[in-house]
The first five atom37 places (N, CA, C, CB, O) and aatype in JSON, in Angstrom:
{
  "aatype": [20, 20, 20, 20, 20, 20, 20, 20, 20, 20, 20, 20, 20, 20, 20, 20, 20, 20, 20, 20, 20, 20, 20, 20, 20, 20, 20, 20, 20, 20, 20, 20, 20, 20, 20, 20, 20, 20, 20, 20, 20, 20, 20, 20, 20, 20, 20, 20, 20, 20, 20, 20, 20, 20, 20, 20, 20, 20, 20, 20, 20, 20, 20, 20, 20, 20, 20, 20, 20, 20, 20, 20, 20, 20, 20, 20, 20, 20, 20, 20, 20, 20, 20, 20, 20, 20, 20, 20, 20, 20, 20, 20, 20, 20, 20, 20, 20, 20, 20, 20, 20, 20, 20, 20, 20, 20, 20, 20, 20, 20, 20, 20, 20, 20, 20, 20],
  "atom_mask": [
    [1, 1, 1, 1, 1],
    [1, 1, 1, 1, 1],
    [1, 1, 1, 1, 1],
    [1, 1, 1, 1, 1],
    [1, 1, 1, 1, 1],
    [1, 1, 1, 1, 1],
    [1, 1, 1, 1, 1],
    [1, 1, 1, 1, 1],
    [1, 1, 1, 1, 1],
    [1, 1, 1, 1, 1],
    [1, 1, 1, 1, 1],
    [1, 1, 1, 1, 1],
    [1, 1, 1, 1, 1],
    [1, 1, 1, 1, 1],
    [1, 1, 1, 1, 1],
    [1, 1, 1, 1, 1],
    [1, 1, 1, 1, 1],
    [1, 1, 1, 1, 1],
    [1, 1, 1, 1, 1],
    [1, 1, 1, 1, 1],
    [1, 1, 1, 1, 1],
    [1, 1, 1, 1, 1],
    [1, 1, 1, 1, 1],
    [1, 1, 1, 1, 1],
    [1, 1, 1, 1, 1],
    [1, 1, 1, 1, 1],
    [1, 1, 1, 1, 1],
    [1, 1, 1, 1, 1],
    [1, 1, 1, 1, 1],
    [1, 1, 1, 1, 1],
    [1, 1, 1, 1, 1],
    [1, 1, 1, 1, 1],
    [1, 1, 1, 1, 1],
    [1, 1, 1, 1, 1],
    [1, 1, 1, 1, 1],
    [1, 1, 1, 1, 1],
    [1, 1, 1, 1, 1],
    [1, 1, 1, 1, 1],
    [1, 1, 1, 1, 1],
    [1, 1, 1, 1, 1],
    [1, 1, 1, 1, 1],
    [1, 1, 1, 1, 1],
    [1, 1, 1, 1, 1],
    [1, 1, 1, 1, 1],
    [1, 1, 1, 1, 1],
    [1, 1, 1, 1, 1],
    [1, 1, 1, 1, 1],
    [1, 1, 1, 1, 1],
    [1, 1, 1, 1, 1],
    [1, 1, 1, 1, 1],
    [1, 1, 1, 1, 1],
    [1, 1, 1, 1, 1],
    [1, 1, 1, 1, 1],
    [1, 1, 1, 1, 1],
    [1, 1, 1, 1, 1],
    [1, 1, 1, 1, 1],
    [1, 1, 1, 1, 1],
    [1, 1, 1, 1, 1],
    [1, 1, 1, 1, 1],
    [1, 1, 1, 1, 1],
    [1, 1, 1, 1, 1],
    [1, 1, 1, 1, 1],
    [1, 1, 1, 1, 1],
    [1, 1, 1, 1, 1],
    [1, 1, 1, 1, 1],
    [1, 1, 1, 1, 1],
    [1, 1, 1, 1, 1],
    [1, 1, 1, 1, 1],
    [1, 1, 1, 1, 1],
    [1, 1, 1, 1, 1],
    [1, 1, 1, 1, 1],
    [1, 1, 1, 1, 1],
    [1, 1, 1, 1, 1],
    [1, 1, 1, 1, 1],
    [1, 1, 1, 1, 1],
    [1, 1, 1, 1, 1],
    [1, 1, 1, 1, 1],
    [1, 1, 1, 1, 1],
    [1, 1, 1, 1, 1],
    [1, 1, 1, 1, 1],
    [1, 1, 1, 1, 1],
    [1, 1, 1, 1, 1],
    [1, 1, 1, 1, 1],
    [1, 1, 1, 1, 1],
    [1, 1, 1, 1, 1],
    [1, 1, 1, 1, 1],
    [1, 1, 1, 1, 1],
    [1, 1, 1, 1, 1],
    [1, 1, 1, 1, 1],
    [1, 1, 1, 1, 1],
    [1, 1, 1, 1, 1],
    [1, 1, 1, 1, 1],
    [1, 1, 1, 1, 1],
    [1, 1, 1, 1, 1],
    [1, 1, 1, 1, 1],
    [1, 1, 1, 1, 1],
    [1, 1, 1, 1, 1],
    [1, 1, 1, 1, 1],
    [1, 1, 1, 1, 1],
    [1, 1, 1, 1, 1],
    [1, 1, 1, 1, 1],
    [1, 1, 1, 1, 1],
    [1, 1, 1, 1, 1],
    [1, 1, 1, 1, 1],
    [1, 1, 1, 1, 1],
    [1, 1, 1, 1, 1],
    [1, 1, 1, 1, 1],
    [1, 1, 1, 1, 1],
    [1, 1, 1, 1, 1],
    [1, 1, 1, 1, 1],
    [1, 1, 1, 1, 1],
    [1, 1, 1, 1, 1],
    [1, 1, 1, 1, 1],
    [1, 1, 1, 1, 1],
    [1, 1, 1, 1, 1],
    [1, 1, 1, 1, 1]
  ],
  "atom_positions": [
    [[-12.03, -38.77, 1.92], [-12.78, -37.81, 2.67], [-11.81, -36.9, 3.41], [-13.76, -38.5, 3.63], [-10.87, -37.38, 4.04]],
    [[-12.04, -35.63, 3.34], [-11.19, -34.67, 4.02], [-11.55, -34.61, 5.5], [-11.31, -33.28, 3.38], [-12.71, -34.75, 5.88]],
    [[-10.52, -34.39, 6.34], [-10.76, -34.25, 7.77], [-11.33, -32.87, 8.08], [-9.46, -34.48, 8.57], [-11.24, -31.95, 7.27]],
    [[-11.91, -32.75, 9.23], [-12.47, -31.48, 9.66], [-11.36, -30.57, 10.17], [-13.55, -31.68, 10.75], [-10.43, -31.05, 10.83]],
    [[-11.43, -29.28, 9.88], [-10.39, -28.38, 10.39], [-10.52, -28.22, 11.91], [-10.48, -26.99, 9.71], [-11.61, -28.33, 12.48]],
    [[-9.39, -27.97, 12.53], [-9.41, -27.75, 13.98], [-9.94, -26.36, 14.27], [-7.99, -27.94, 14.59], [-10.0, -25.51, 13.38]],
    [[-10.31, -26.13, 15.52], [-10.79, -24.81, 15.92], [-9.71, -23.75, 15.73], [-11.26, -24.82, 17.39], [-10.01, -22.61, 15.36]],
    [[-8.47, -24.11, 15.97], [-7.36, -23.18, 15.77], [-7.24, -22.79, 14.31], [-6.03, -23.79, 16.27], [-7.06, -21.62, 13.98]],
    [[-7.34, -23.77, 13.41], [-7.28, -23.49, 11.97], [-8.42, -22.57, 11.55], [-7.32, -24.8, 11.16], [-8.22, -21.65, 10.75]],
    [[-9.6, -22.81, 12.07], [-10.77, -21.98, 11.74], [-10.55, -20.56, 12.26], [-12.07, -22.58, 12.35], [-10.8, -19.59, 11.55]],
    [[-10.08, -20.44, 13.5], [-9.81, -19.12, 14.08], [-8.75, -18.37, 13.27], [-9.35, -19.26, 15.54], [-8.88, -17.17, 13.03]],
    [[-7.71, -19.07, 12.85], [-6.65, -18.43, 12.05], [-7.19, -17.95, 10.7], [-5.49, -19.4, 11.83], [-6.87, -16.84, 10.27]],
    [[-7.99, -18.77, 10.05], [-8.57, -18.37, 8.77], [-9.52, -17.19, 8.93], [-9.32, -19.56, 8.13], [-9.53, -16.27, 8.11]],
    [[-10.31, -17.21, 9.99], [-11.24, -16.11, 10.25], [-10.47, -14.81, 10.5], [-12.13, -16.44, 11.46], [-10.85, -13.76, 10.0]],
    [[-9.41, -14.9, 11.28], [-8.59, -13.71, 11.57], [-7.96, -13.17, 10.3], [-7.5, -14.03, 12.61], [-7.94, -11.95, 10.09]],
    [[-7.44, -14.05, 9.44], [-6.83, -13.62, 8.17], [-7.86, -12.95, 7.28], [-6.2, -14.83, 7.43], [-7.6, -11.9, 6.69]],
    [[-9.04, -13.55, 7.2], [-10.1, -12.98, 6.36], [-10.52, -11.61, 6.89], [-11.32, -13.93, 6.3], [-10.7, -10.68, 6.11]],
    [[-10.67, -11.49, 8.2], [-11.06, -10.21, 8.8], [-10.0, -9.14, 8.52], [-11.27, -10.37, 10.33], [-10.33, -8.0, 8.17]],
    [[-8.73, -9.51, 8.67], [-7.63, -8.56, 8.43], [-7.64, -8.09, 6.98], [-6.26, -9.2, 8.78], [-7.52, -6.89, 6.73]],
    [[-7.78, -9.01, 6.03], [-7.76, -8.62, 4.62], [-9.02, -7.83, 4.26], [-7.64, -9.85, 3.73], [-8.95, -6.92, 3.43]],
    [[-10.15, -8.17, 4.85], [-11.38, -7.41, 4.57], [-11.27, -5.99, 5.09], [-12.6, -8.11, 5.2], [-11.7, -5.05, 4.43]],
    [[-10.69, -5.83, 6.28], [-10.54, -4.5, 6.86], [-9.64, -3.66, 5.97], [-9.96, -4.58, 8.3], [-9.95, -2.5, 5.69]],
    [[-8.52, -4.24, 5.52], [-7.6, -3.51, 4.65], [-8.29, -3.15, 3.34], [-6.34, -4.36, 4.39], [-8.15, -2.02, 2.85]],
    [[-9.02, -4.09, 2.77], [-9.72, -3.86, 1.51], [-10.8, -2.79, 1.69], [-10.34, -5.16, 0.99], [-10.94, -1.91, 0.84]],
    [[-11.55, -2.87, 2.78], [-12.6, -1.89, 3.06], [-12.0, -0.5, 3.24], [-13.4, -2.28, 4.31], [-12.55, 0.49, 2.75]],
    [[-10.86, -0.43, 3.93], [-10.2, 0.85, 4.15], [-9.77, 1.44, 2.81], [-8.99, 0.69, 5.09], [-9.95, 2.63, 2.56]],
    [[-9.2, 0.61, 1.94], [-8.76, 1.11, 0.63], [-9.95, 1.58, -0.19], [-8.0, 0.02, -0.13], [-9.87, 2.62, -0.84]],
    [[-11.04, 0.84, -0.17], [-12.24, 1.27, -0.89], [-12.75, 2.59, -0.35], [-13.33, 0.2, -0.81], [-13.2, 3.44, -1.12]],
    [[-12.7, 2.75, 0.96], [-13.15, 3.99, 1.58], [-12.32, 5.16, 1.08], [-13.07, 3.89, 3.1], [-12.87, 6.2, 0.74]],
    [[-11.01, 5.0, 1.02], [-10.15, 6.08, 0.55], [-10.34, 6.34, -0.94], [-8.7, 5.76, 0.85], [-10.26, 7.49, -1.38]],
    [[-10.57, 5.29, -1.7], [-10.83, 5.5, -3.13], [-12.11, 6.31, -3.32], [-10.94, 4.15, -3.86], [-12.17, 7.18, -4.18]],
    [[-13.13, 6.01, -2.52], [-14.38, 6.76, -2.66], [-14.19, 8.2, -2.2], [-15.51, 6.09, -1.87], [-14.75, 9.11, -2.81]],
    [[-13.41, 8.42, -1.12], [-13.11, 9.79, -0.69], [-12.36, 10.51, -1.8], [-12.28, 9.79, 0.62], [-12.67, 11.66, -2.12]],
    [[-11.38, 9.85, -2.37], [-10.58, 10.46, -3.43], [-11.46, 10.87, -4.61], [-9.49, 9.49, -3.9], [-11.32, 11.99, -5.11]],
    [[-12.35, 10.0, -5.05], [-13.22, 10.33, -6.17], [-14.17, 11.48, -5.83], [-14.03, 9.1, -6.6], [-14.36, 12.4, -6.63]],
    [[-14.76, 11.42, -4.63], [-15.73, 12.43, -4.21], [-15.08, 13.79, -4.02], [-16.41, 11.99, -2.92], [-15.64, 14.81, -4.43]],
    [[-13.91, 13.82, -3.42], [-13.27, 15.08, -3.09], [-12.49, 15.7, -4.24], [-12.35, 14.87, -1.93], [-12.12, 16.87, -4.17]],
    [[-12.25, 14.94, -5.3], [-11.47, 15.45, -6.42], [-12.05, 16.76, -6.93], [-11.42, 14.42, -7.54], [-11.3, 17.68, -7.24]],
    [[-13.36, 16.86, -7.03], [-13.99, 18.05, -7.57], [-14.1, 19.16, -6.53], [-15.36, 17.72, -8.1], [-14.37, 20.31, -6.89]],
    [[-13.9, 18.84, -5.26], [-14.14, 19.85, -4.24], [-12.92, 20.22, -3.42], [-15.21, 19.39, -3.34], [-13.04, 20.48, -2.22]],
    [[-11.76, 20.24, -4.03], [-10.67, 20.86, -3.32], [-9.36, 20.12, -3.17], [-11.11, 21.15, -2.06], [-8.37, 20.77, -2.83]],
    [[-9.27, 18.84, -3.4], [-7.98, 18.19, -3.29], [-7.12, 18.54, -4.49], [-8.14, 16.66, -3.16], [-7.57, 18.47, -5.64]],
    [[-5.89, 18.92, -4.22], [-4.96, 19.17, -5.31], [-4.56, 17.84, -5.94], [-3.71, 19.95, -4.81], [-4.78, 16.77, -5.36]],
    [[-3.98, 17.92, -7.1], [-3.5, 16.69, -7.75], [-2.41, 16.06, -6.89], [-2.96, 16.99, -9.18], [-2.31, 14.84, -6.81]],
    [[-1.59, 16.89, -6.25], [-0.54, 16.34, -5.39], [-1.14, 15.59, -4.2], [0.38, 17.47, -4.9], [-0.63, 14.54, -3.82]],
    [[-2.19, 16.11, -3.62], [-2.86, 15.44, -2.5], [-3.44, 14.11, -2.97], [-3.98, 16.34, -1.91], [-3.34, 13.1, -2.26]],
    [[-4.03, 14.09, -4.14], [-4.57, 12.84, -4.7], [-3.45, 11.83, -4.9], [-5.3, 13.11, -6.05], [-3.62, 10.64, -4.64]],
    [[-2.3, 12.33, -5.36], [-1.15, 11.46, -5.6], [-0.67, 10.84, -4.29], [0.0, 12.25, -6.27], [-0.39, 9.64, -4.23]],
    [[-0.58, 11.64, -3.24], [-0.14, 11.14, -1.94], [-1.09, 10.05, -1.44], [-0.05, 12.29, -0.92], [-0.63, 9.0, -0.99]],
    [[-2.38, 10.28, -1.53], [-3.36, 9.27, -1.09], [-3.18, 7.98, -1.88], [-4.79, 9.79, -1.25], [-3.2, 6.88, -1.32]],
    [[-3.02, 8.11, -3.17], [-2.9, 6.93, -4.02], [-1.64, 6.15, -3.68], [-2.89, 7.33, -5.5], [-1.65, 4.92, -3.66]],
    [[-0.54, 6.86, -3.43], [0.72, 6.19, -3.07], [0.59, 5.48, -1.73], [1.89, 7.2, -3.03], [1.02, 4.34, -1.58]],
    [[0.0, 6.16, -0.75], [-0.11, 5.57, 0.58], [-1.09, 4.4, 0.64], [-0.53, 6.62, 1.58], [-1.0, 3.58, 1.54]],
    [[-2.0, 4.31, -0.31], [-2.93, 3.18, -0.35], [-2.19, 1.86, -0.56], [-3.96, 3.37, -1.46], [-2.67, 0.81, -0.15]],
    [[-1.02, 1.93, -1.2], [-0.3, 0.71, -1.52], [0.72, 0.32, -0.45], [0.4, 0.87, -2.84], [1.44, -0.66, -0.62]],
    [[0.79, 1.07, 0.63], [1.78, 0.79, 1.66], [1.21, 1.1, 3.05], [3.06, 1.6, 1.41], [0.34, 1.95, 3.19]],
    [[1.71, 0.4, 4.04], [1.25, 0.67, 5.41], [1.73, 2.04, 5.87], [1.74, -0.42, 6.38], [0.98, 2.79, 6.49]],
    [[2.99, 2.37, 5.55], [3.53, 3.7, 5.86], [4.78, 3.91, 5.01], [3.86, 3.85, 7.38], [5.43, 2.95, 4.59]],
    [[5.11, 5.18, 4.78], [6.28, 5.5, 3.97], [6.95, 6.76, 4.49], [5.89, 5.67, 2.48], [6.3, 7.66, 5.02]],
    [[8.27, 6.81, 4.33], [9.01, 8.02, 4.64], [8.74, 9.06, 3.56], [10.52, 7.72, 4.75], [8.37, 8.72, 2.44]],
    [[8.92, 10.33, 3.91], [8.75, 11.41, 2.93], [9.58, 11.13, 1.68], [9.13, 12.77, 3.54], [9.08, 11.25, 0.56]],
    [[10.84, 10.76, 1.87], [11.73, 10.5, 0.74], [11.22, 9.37, -0.15], [13.14, 10.17, 1.24], [11.38, 9.41, -1.37]],
    [[10.61, 8.34, 0.46], [10.06, 7.22, -0.3], [8.85, 7.67, -1.12], [9.66, 6.07, 0.64], [8.68, 7.25, -2.27]],
    [[8.02, 8.51, -0.53], [6.85, 9.01, -1.26], [7.3, 9.86, -2.45], [5.93, 9.83, -0.33], [6.77, 9.72, -3.55]],
    [[8.27, 10.74, -2.22], [8.76, 11.61, -3.3], [9.37, 10.77, -4.42], [9.8, 12.61, -2.76], [9.19, 11.09, -5.6]],
    [[10.08, 9.73, -4.06], [10.69, 8.86, -5.07], [9.61, 8.09, -5.84], [11.68, 7.87, -4.41], [9.69, 7.97, -7.07]],
    [[8.61, 7.58, -5.14], [7.52, 6.84, -5.76], [6.72, 7.74, -6.7], [6.59, 6.25, -4.7], [6.27, 7.3, -7.75]],
    [[6.55, 9.01, -6.32], [5.78, 9.95, -7.14], [6.4, 10.16, -8.52], [5.66, 11.29, -6.42], [5.72, 10.61, -9.44]],
    [[7.67, 9.84, -8.66], [8.35, 9.99, -9.96], [8.07, 8.83, -10.9], [9.85, 10.11, -9.75], [8.4, 8.89, -12.09]],
    [[7.45, 7.76, -10.38], [7.17, 6.58, -11.2], [6.1, 6.88, -12.24], [6.74, 5.4, -10.3], [5.22, 7.71, -12.0]],
    [[6.16, 6.21, -13.38], [5.22, 6.49, -14.48], [3.74, 6.4, -14.11], [5.48, 5.53, -15.6], [2.93, 7.15, -14.66]],
    [[3.37, 5.5, -13.18], [1.95, 5.36, -12.86], [1.39, 6.54, -12.06], [1.75, 4.1, -12.08], [0.17, 6.64, -11.9]],
    [[2.25, 7.42, -11.58], [1.79, 8.58, -10.82], [1.96, 9.89, -11.57], [2.52, 8.65, -9.51], [1.56, 10.94, -11.06]],
    [[2.53, 9.86, -12.74], [2.79, 11.07, -13.51], [1.5, 11.85, -13.79], [3.48, 10.73, -14.82], [1.51, 13.08, -13.82]],
    [[0.39, 11.14, -14.0], [-0.87, 11.8, -14.3], [-1.39, 12.64, -13.14], [-1.91, 10.78, -14.69], [-2.15, 13.59, -13.36]],
    [[-1.0, 12.31, -11.91], [-1.48, 13.05, -10.74], [-0.44, 14.0, -10.16], [-1.91, 12.09, -9.68], [-0.75, 15.15, -9.85]],
    [[0.77, 13.53, -10.03], [1.78, 14.31, -9.34], [2.24, 15.47, -10.2], [2.98, 13.43, -8.95], [2.96, 15.28, -11.18]],
    [[1.82, 16.67, -9.84], [2.15, 17.86, -10.62], [3.58, 18.3, -10.35], [1.18, 19.0, -10.29], [4.34, 18.55, -11.29]],
    [[3.95, 18.41, -9.07], [5.3, 18.88, -8.77], [5.77, 18.45, -7.38], [5.36, 20.39, -8.88], [6.48, 19.21, -6.71]],
    [[5.38, 17.29, -6.93], [5.77, 16.81, -5.6], [7.28, 16.66, -5.47], [5.11, 15.48, -5.31], [7.83, 16.82, -4.37]],
    [[7.94, 16.36, -6.56], [9.36, 16.05, -6.49], [10.18, 17.16, -5.85], [9.88, 15.77, -7.87], [11.27, 16.9, -5.33]],
    [[9.68, 18.39, -5.87], [10.42, 19.48, -5.29], [10.38, 19.49, -3.77], [9.9, 20.77, -5.8], [11.27, 20.08, -3.16]],
    [[9.41, 18.88, -3.14], [9.34, 18.81, -1.7], [8.36, 19.79, -1.09], [10.68, 19.04, -1.12], [7.53, 19.39, -0.28]],
    [[8.43, 21.08, -1.46], [7.53, 22.07, -0.89], [6.07, 21.78, -1.23], [7.9, 23.47, -1.37], [5.19, 21.89, -0.38]],
    [[5.83, 21.4, -2.46], [4.47, 21.07, -2.88], [3.96, 19.84, -2.15], [4.4, 20.86, -4.4], [2.78, 19.74, -1.82]],
    [[4.86, 18.89, -1.91], [4.49, 17.69, -1.17], [4.06, 18.06, 0.25], [5.66, 16.68, -1.13], [3.02, 17.61, 0.73]],
    [[4.85, 18.88, 0.92], [4.54, 19.27, 2.3], [3.19, 19.98, 2.37], [5.65, 20.18, 2.87], [2.4, 19.73, 3.27]],
    [[2.93, 20.87, 1.42], [1.65, 21.59, 1.41], [0.49, 20.6, 1.24], [1.63, 22.64, 0.27], [-0.51, 20.7, 1.95]],
    [[0.62, 19.66, 0.3], [-0.45, 18.69, 0.04], [-0.61, 17.74, 1.24], [-0.15, 17.88, -1.24], [-1.73, 17.43, 1.63]],
    [[0.49, 17.28, 1.8], [0.43, 16.36, 2.94], [-0.19, 17.05, 4.15], [1.84, 15.84, 3.29], [-0.98, 16.44, 4.87]],
    [[0.17, 18.3, 4.38], [-0.42, 19.03, 5.49], [-1.92, 19.25, 5.3], [0.27, 20.37, 5.68], [-2.68, 19.22, 6.27]],
    [[-2.36, 19.46, 4.05], [-3.79, 19.6, 3.76], [-4.51, 18.3, 4.13], [-4.01, 19.95, 2.25], [-5.56, 18.33, 4.76]],
    [[-3.94, 17.17, 3.74], [-4.56, 15.87, 4.04], [-4.54, 15.59, 5.53], [-3.85, 14.75, 3.28], [-5.5, 15.05, 6.08]],
    [[-3.44, 15.94, 6.19], [-3.33, 15.72, 7.64], [-4.33, 16.57, 8.4], [-1.91, 16.03, 8.12], [-4.93, 16.11, 9.38]],
    [[-4.52, 17.82, 7.97], [-5.48, 18.7, 8.66], [-6.91, 18.2, 8.51], [-5.37, 20.13, 8.12], [-7.77, 18.51, 9.33]],
    [[-7.17, 17.43, 7.46], [-8.5, 16.86, 7.25], [-8.63, 15.47, 7.88], [-8.81, 16.78, 5.76], [-9.67, 14.83, 7.78]],
    [[-7.55, 15.02, 8.53], [-7.59, 13.74, 9.23], [-7.5, 12.52, 8.35], [-8.82, 13.66, 10.01], [-7.86, 11.42, 8.78]],
    [[-7.02, 12.68, 7.13], [-6.93, 11.54, 6.22], [-5.59, 10.82, 6.31], [-7.15, 12.0, 4.8], [-5.51, 9.61, 6.1]],
    [[-4.52, 11.56, 6.64], [-3.22, 10.95, 6.83], [-2.61, 11.51, 8.11], [-2.29, 11.21, 5.6], [-3.06, 12.52, 8.64]],
    [[-1.58, 10.82, 8.59], [-0.87, 11.28, 9.79], [0.61, 11.02, 9.59], [-1.4, 10.56, 11.08], [1.01, 10.2, 8.75]],
    [[1.43, 11.71, 10.37], [2.87, 11.53, 10.28], [3.43, 11.28, 11.66], [3.54, 12.75, 9.63], [2.87, 11.69, 12.68]],
    [[4.56, 10.59, 11.66], [5.27, 10.33, 12.91], [6.75, 10.49, 12.61], [4.95, 8.9, 13.48], [7.27, 9.93, 11.65]],
    [[7.43, 11.28, 13.45], [8.85, 11.51, 13.23], [9.65, 10.35, 13.8], [9.29, 12.84, 13.85], [9.39, 9.89, 14.92]],
    [[10.62, 9.9, 13.04], [11.46, 8.8, 13.49], [12.74, 8.77, 12.68], [10.73, 7.47, 13.37], [13.1, 9.74, 12.01]],
    [[13.42, 7.66, 12.76], [14.67, 7.47, 12.03], [14.41, 7.63, 10.53], [15.29, 6.07, 12.34], [13.56, 6.95, 9.96]],
    [[15.14, 8.53, 9.91], [14.97, 8.75, 8.48], [14.02, 9.88, 8.14], [14.49, 7.5, 7.84], [13.85, 10.22, 6.97]],
    [[13.38, 10.47, 9.15], [12.46, 11.58, 8.89], [11.03, 11.23, 9.24], [12.54, 12.0, 7.44], [10.76, 10.36, 10.07]],
    [[10.11, 11.93, 8.59], [8.69, 11.69, 8.86], [8.21, 10.46, 8.12], [7.85, 12.9, 8.47], [8.52, 10.26, 6.95]],
    [[7.45, 9.65, 8.82], [6.8, 8.48, 8.24], [5.32, 8.79, 8.18], [7.1, 7.17, 9.06], [4.71, 9.12, 9.2]],
    [[4.73, 8.68, 6.99], [3.33, 9.03, 6.73], [2.51, 7.76, 6.58], [3.2, 9.92, 5.46], [3.0, 6.74, 6.1]],
    [[1.25, 7.83, 7.0], [0.33, 6.68, 6.82], [-1.1, 7.18, 6.74], [0.49, 5.66, 8.0], [-1.43, 8.27, 7.22]],
    [[-1.94, 6.37, 6.13], [-3.37, 6.67, 6.08], [-3.95, 6.49, 7.47], [-4.11, 5.76, 5.05], [-3.55, 5.59, 8.21]],
    [[-4.88, 7.34, 7.81], [-5.6, 7.21, 9.08], [-6.77, 6.29, 8.8], [-6.09, 8.61, 9.65], [-7.47, 6.43, 7.8]],
    [[-6.97, 5.33, 9.7], [-8.05, 4.35, 9.48], [-9.39, 5.04, 9.42], [-8.05, 3.29, 10.59], [-9.71, 5.91, 10.24]],
    [[-10.18, 4.63, 8.44], [-11.54, 5.18, 8.32], [-12.37, 4.7, 9.49], [-12.2, 4.76, 6.97], [-12.24, 3.55, 9.92]],
    [[-13.21, 5.56, 10.01], [-14.02, 5.2, 11.18], [-15.43, 4.88, 10.78], [-14.03, 6.32, 12.21], [-16.26, 4.55, 11.62]]
  ]
}
């Protein structure tokens, strides 16, 4: 017969489940925004940035540009590798409140804004 879990163990499991559900819900929210907005104005580069940031808590500009060169993003990333197109797409997403940036060591660090 298995012993009963302690209250601490239950609290820890509940906290872990809540954290993973929140992250999963946030990702689903962004996926639905991405699908819905694709026809109404997001550039392919903006879609690429959202997709890249979904897989990370935050990334430096240089990390995003490097990731955009990977084969799984070729279908979306039209010309982010040059930098100017990335800035234009990132600023479009930031102005709509979908992503945010913070300046720090290594340059700007970008992250998804939590869905409300």
